[in-house]
C-alpha positions as MATLAB code, in Angstrom:
seq = 'MDCMQEKKPQMGSIIREHCSNELVEWSDRMTNHDTRITSAEMAGLWGQYMNDTAAVCVLSYFMTKVKDEQIRSVLELALSSSEEHIQYLKGLFEQEGFPTPAGFTKQDVQLDARPLFSDAFYPQYLKLMSVLGMSASTLALGLASRSDLVIFHKKVLSEAVHLQKVVSDVLLDKGLYVRHPYISTPTDVDFVTKQSFLGNVMGGKRPLTAVEISNLRLNIETNLIGKEMMMAFAQVARRKEVKDYLIRGKQISTKHITVFSDILLDNDIPAAMTWDATPTASTDQTFSDKLIMFHVSAMAAAGVGNYGSAIAASPRKDISLKYSRLLTEIWLYAEDGANIMIDHGWLEKAPQTPDRNQLARGES';
ca = [
     -71.510   75.233   62.901;
     -70.395   71.641   62.376;
     -70.741   70.614   58.753;
     -70.979   66.981   59.619;
     -74.168   65.498   61.440;
     -73.155   63.762   64.621;
     -75.269   60.746   63.764;
     -74.519   57.089   64.540;
     -74.062   55.196   61.043;
     -77.041   53.022   60.199;
     -77.372   50.186   57.668;
     -77.360   51.788   54.281;
     -75.929   55.210   53.417;
     -74.966   57.912   56.077;
     -76.879   61.239   55.443;
     -73.950   63.768   55.065;
     -75.112   67.354   55.055;
     -72.802   70.138   53.586;
     -72.715   73.570   54.950;
     -73.822   75.531   51.812;
     -73.241   78.914   53.392;
     -69.617   77.996   54.242;
     -69.093   76.800   50.738;
     -70.213   80.063   49.405;
     -67.972   81.829   51.668;
     -64.987   79.644   50.353;
     -65.791   80.944   46.768;
     -66.316   84.401   47.695;
     -63.124   84.733   49.787;
     -61.122   82.814   47.011;
     -62.183   85.336   44.341;
     -62.008   88.522   46.420;
     -58.548   87.699   48.007;
     -55.459   89.303   46.873;
     -53.130   87.880   49.194;
     -50.411   85.495   47.831;
     -50.308   82.006   49.080;
     -47.312   81.472   51.376;
     -44.878   78.604   51.364;
     -46.540   76.994   54.241;
     -49.903   77.207   52.608;
     -48.575   75.848   49.333;
     -47.176   72.906   51.329;
     -50.420   72.120   52.938;
     -52.523   72.438   49.739;
     -50.190   70.251   47.779;
     -50.069   67.505   50.167;
     -53.747   67.676   50.628;
     -54.392   67.215   46.875;
     -51.785   64.357   46.570;
     -53.330   62.627   49.500;
     -56.864   62.969   48.245;
     -56.173   61.936   44.790;
     -54.679   58.722   46.190;
     -57.543   58.323   48.407;
     -60.166   58.515   45.794;
     -58.345   55.666   43.986;
     -58.134   53.462   47.049;
     -61.633   54.126   48.314;
     -63.234   53.875   44.825;
     -61.790   50.298   44.715;
     -62.892   49.478   48.198;
     -66.499   50.631   47.310;
     -66.580   48.055   44.596;
     -65.608   45.271   46.831;
     -67.439   45.987   50.153;
     -70.372   43.659   51.173;
     -71.329   45.080   54.494;
     -73.788   48.104   54.027;
     -72.725   49.778   57.330;
     -69.189   49.771   56.255;
     -70.068   50.987   52.772;
     -71.600   53.979   54.169;
     -68.407   54.952   56.031;
     -66.356   54.380   52.795;
     -68.978   56.725   50.889;
     -68.626   59.452   53.503;
     -64.735   59.230   53.248;
     -64.857   59.122   49.453;
     -67.309   62.026   49.117;
     -65.016   64.128   51.402;
     -61.866   63.435   49.250;
     -63.741   64.186   46.003;
     -65.009   67.464   47.443;
     -61.477   68.490   48.447;
     -60.048   67.782   45.046;
     -62.930   69.830   43.409;
     -62.046   72.879   45.629;
     -58.433   72.616   45.223;
     -58.525   72.435   41.492;
     -60.589   75.681   41.494;
     -58.108   77.369   43.880;
     -55.198   76.295   41.854;
     -56.638   77.589   38.796;
     -57.604   80.931   40.303;
     -53.955   81.232   41.797;
     -52.238   80.317   38.571;
     -50.743   77.409   40.475;
     -50.127   74.215   38.610;
     -52.394   71.522   39.420;
     -50.308   68.372   40.711;
     -50.652   65.211   38.653;
     -51.466   63.246   41.776;
     -53.283   60.077   40.960;
     -56.112   59.196   38.582;
     -58.330   56.133   37.371;
     -55.222   54.893   35.661;
     -53.693   54.056   38.947;
     -56.420   51.553   40.097;
     -58.249   48.569   38.530;
     -61.612   48.502   39.759;
     -62.388   45.185   38.403;
     -59.612   43.403   40.115;
     -60.580   40.754   42.623;
     -61.079   41.582   46.339;
     -57.685   42.093   47.863;
     -59.121   42.759   51.540;
     -61.820   41.453   53.710;
     -64.520   43.910   54.883;
     -62.949   43.882   58.383;
     -59.948   45.723   56.931;
     -61.762   48.832   55.624;
     -62.935   50.377   58.972;
     -59.471   49.677   60.435;
     -57.876   51.312   57.512;
     -60.208   54.392   57.769;
     -59.522   54.709   61.312;
     -55.793   55.000   60.770;
     -56.297   57.351   57.808;
     -58.576   59.536   59.792;
     -55.898   60.026   62.584;
     -53.276   60.791   59.905;
     -55.723   63.349   58.349;
     -56.327   65.095   61.592;
     -52.585   65.393   62.095;
     -51.959   66.868   58.701;
     -54.981   69.105   58.753;
     -54.006   70.459   62.343;
     -50.540   71.508   61.122;
     -51.846   72.936   57.888;
     -54.519   74.940   59.842;
     -51.931   76.148   62.249;
     -49.616   77.494   59.507;
     -52.503   79.010   57.319;
     -53.021   82.833   57.360;
     -55.391   83.474   54.473;
     -59.050   83.356   55.750;
     -60.324   81.119   52.796;
     -57.579   78.551   53.601;
     -58.134   78.500   57.242;
     -61.866   77.899   56.411;
     -60.863   75.039   54.083;
     -58.430   73.282   56.432;
     -60.969   73.798   59.364;
     -63.550   71.921   57.285;
     -61.066   69.181   56.418;
     -60.106   68.737   60.193;
     -63.782   68.721   61.100;
     -64.491   65.993   58.566;
     -61.624   63.821   59.726;
     -62.714   64.129   63.371;
     -66.385   63.123   62.280;
     -65.082   60.182   60.158;
     -63.054   58.811   63.032;
     -66.061   58.955   65.350;
     -68.229   57.248   62.675;
     -65.590   54.585   62.083;
     -65.160   53.964   65.799;
     -68.978   53.448   66.082;
     -68.940   50.988   63.308;
     -65.927   49.101   64.798;
     -67.967   48.785   68.132;
     -70.939   47.651   66.421;
     -69.135   45.002   64.700;
     -67.004   43.830   67.616;
     -63.769   44.932   65.896;
     -62.825   47.823   68.221;
     -59.761   46.939   70.242;
     -59.631   49.119   73.327;
     -56.109   50.404   74.878;
     -55.420   48.662   78.108;
     -56.742   49.737   81.374;
     -54.650   50.546   84.189;
     -55.488   51.432   87.970;
     -57.036   54.883   88.532;
     -54.381   57.080   90.554;
     -55.415   57.612   94.150;
     -53.737   61.259   94.290;
     -51.563   63.556   92.514;
     -47.890   62.724   92.640;
     -44.612   64.161   91.665;
     -41.237   62.671   90.460;
     -38.642   62.979   93.211;
     -35.856   60.783   92.100;
     -33.703   60.616   88.830;
     -34.439   56.852   88.816;
     -37.963   57.751   87.218;
     -35.721   58.192   83.938;
     -34.344   54.715   84.352;
     -31.441   53.502   82.601;
     -30.425   51.481   79.582;
     -29.664   48.244   81.410;
     -31.933   48.110   84.524;
     -33.786   49.930   86.993;
     -36.955   50.157   84.992;
     -39.954   51.856   86.628;
     -43.613   51.084   85.598;
     -44.874   52.435   82.427;
     -46.878   55.658   82.397;
     -50.180   55.984   80.689;
     -48.738   58.119   77.896;
     -45.929   55.483   77.225;
     -48.552   52.778   77.162;
     -50.757   54.532   74.699;
     -47.836   55.390   72.405;
     -46.804   51.747   72.272;
     -50.149   50.594   71.637;
     -50.662   53.039   68.815;
     -47.414   52.088   67.167;
     -48.496   48.337   67.451;
     -51.703   49.103   65.799;
     -50.256   51.235   63.088;
     -47.496   48.636   62.311;
     -50.330   45.898   62.068;
     -52.192   47.949   59.397;
     -49.026   48.573   57.598;
     -48.002   44.958   57.699;
     -51.416   43.867   56.277;
     -51.189   46.469   53.657;
     -47.602   45.452   52.508;
     -48.612   41.889   52.347;
     -51.433   42.614   50.077;
     -49.631   45.124   47.944;
     -46.656   42.700   47.481;
     -49.054   40.307   45.979;
     -50.330   42.548   43.312;
     -47.282   44.768   42.595;
     -45.853   44.161   39.049;
     -42.171   45.036   39.577;
     -39.681   42.796   41.419;
     -37.932   45.496   43.098;
     -41.107   46.860   44.447;
     -42.308   43.396   45.657;
     -38.846   43.045   47.341;
     -39.217   46.571   48.987;
     -42.754   45.525   50.322;
     -41.622   42.198   51.598;
     -39.067   44.024   53.555;
     -41.395   46.537   54.856;
     -43.458   43.810   56.213;
     -40.489   42.164   57.827;
     -39.697   45.554   59.572;
     -43.291   45.954   60.722;
     -43.395   42.550   62.168;
     -40.123   43.265   64.134;
     -41.348   46.640   65.433;
     -44.825   45.014   66.588;
     -42.638   42.261   68.628;
     -40.322   45.045   70.126;
     -43.466   47.070   71.365;
     -45.400   44.102   72.414;
     -42.374   42.795   74.396;
     -42.142   46.164   76.255;
     -45.722   45.892   77.189;
     -45.527   42.296   78.176;
     -42.585   42.886   80.399;
     -44.579   45.366   82.256;
     -47.614   43.119   82.719;
     -49.663   44.998   80.170;
     -51.647   43.128   77.567;
     -50.460   43.565   73.946;
     -52.560   41.317   71.776;
     -54.714   42.904   69.152;
     -57.758   40.600   68.257;
     -59.024   41.662   64.940;
     -58.044   39.799   61.785;
     -57.846   41.513   58.435;
     -55.567   39.066   56.545;
     -55.322   39.855   52.698;
     -57.075   37.704   50.318;
     -55.177   35.442   47.925;
     -55.767   37.734   44.871;
     -52.564   38.579   42.663;
     -54.711   40.649   40.242;
     -53.029   43.908   39.404;
     -55.083   46.270   41.643;
     -53.064   49.433   42.208;
     -50.121   51.073   40.090;
     -46.819   50.478   41.553;
     -46.515   54.280   41.662;
     -49.543   54.439   43.906;
     -48.368   51.657   45.902;
     -44.951   53.255   46.579;
     -46.619   56.536   47.392;
     -48.997   55.011   49.973;
     -46.170   52.929   51.658;
     -43.935   56.101   51.543;
     -46.640   58.322   53.230;
     -47.012   55.508   55.931;
     -43.312   55.446   56.577;
     -43.315   59.163   56.930;
     -46.150   58.869   59.484;
     -44.319   56.261   61.345;
     -41.204   58.500   61.683;
     -43.508   61.307   63.056;
     -45.115   58.899   65.514;
     -41.674   57.493   66.759;
     -40.493   60.904   67.231;
     -43.415   61.959   69.387;
     -43.067   58.753   71.189;
     -39.520   59.501   72.105;
     -40.454   62.957   73.366;
     -43.198   61.463   75.529;
     -41.150   58.534   77.036;
     -38.850   59.602   79.869;
     -37.588   56.006   80.295;
     -34.281   55.685   78.599;
     -34.354   52.193   77.471;
     -37.814   52.892   75.657;
     -36.484   56.039   73.999;
     -33.331   54.222   72.971;
     -35.458   51.525   71.206;
     -37.623   54.117   69.432;
     -34.613   55.950   68.281;
     -33.122   52.651   66.737;
     -36.466   51.776   65.144;
     -36.745   55.172   63.817;
     -33.479   55.198   61.959;
     -34.612   51.836   60.381;
     -37.873   53.510   59.075;
     -36.029   56.341   57.855;
     -33.537   54.449   55.928;
     -36.486   52.317   54.538;
     -38.187   55.433   53.465;
     -35.080   56.729   51.798;
     -34.723   53.431   49.743;
     -38.436   53.822   48.794;
     -37.922   57.410   47.554;
     -34.995   56.115   45.402;
     -37.178   53.522   43.741;
     -39.662   56.179   43.025;
     -37.053   58.574   41.680;
     -35.648   55.798   39.371;
     -39.123   55.296   37.834;
     -40.083   58.858   37.580;
     -42.900   58.412   40.188;
     -41.709   61.090   42.865;
     -43.701   64.191   42.157;
     -41.732   67.174   43.368;
     -43.541   69.539   45.984;
     -43.199   73.278   45.390;
     -39.876   74.564   46.054;
     -37.936   78.036   45.937;
     -35.960   78.734   42.763;
     -32.167   77.785   42.751;
     -30.734   81.112   42.819;
     -27.241   79.956   42.035;
     -28.527   78.145   39.102;
     -30.356   81.282   37.889;
     -27.333   83.452   38.406;
     -25.367   81.094   36.065;
     -28.088   81.424   33.494;
     -29.112   77.869   33.624;
     -32.834   76.746   33.232;
];
């Protein structure tokens, strides 16, 4: 049974029903399960907790600023899910003797800061976050073996799928949903018969496939969201090195949008995105620099994954080469971000195996 009602959001709050029987099953299986948590399961649970505590900070702030009641309902839905996940995970960590990650708290957000985004930004942000949530939950679900953890990740995935649908409905209602390009419907099934289908770096470029178009548009969209976020974060960050890092990230996103748009335009495919969610002029401290860096690092990591998937799905050599070059740029950017976080003691360490050589030398 689906825990989430498939109901189009109305003005006011969205009615969110929880599957009480499944929640009871979580508790029963957690207390009666003797199987240790595997390394893969640790990774999924730790990552989920970190992401949800960050989400609660960001969504709580959005809730204090949003004016549109329909958009508020979707934010309530996302916030409620993250808070539930945190509550469950804290209980699980305590049961397993697993140290609860520090994550993020109310100290990382200033709810009384002036609005940093317009209402148009919130559903676009949630749409991207729901897609990233589906990706992370799918991986965690595929790697989980304990039945209680399978149930948990299945519920998280179901909620992300439902959130994506609800957000899409809101965007359609508000006239903010930007559809991917249309292409002609094929008249028959066809097979590749010539090596020229792969193209080459300099010329002989065949028309784009639907898969290549969808990846290009997805990466334009994610870079647009990333650009808006880094513009806003740069305005409210406190440390100069963080501000400089965010400005650099905005420039990278702008360049990548241009590269992907040019590929589409060169193939007579529209590349324009019509929604506008430019940040406000607020410079109030809104989020801690620690939370900002975590958020940007998570998006950079998602970008690396997206570009890697696009390379695998893009047989045209010139496109794959561009993705490879841009992927390297993101990877280096993410590494510089990690160094900033390490320098300030913000990078929380994921669970790891003991250093056997260190133990053998009697070092702690």
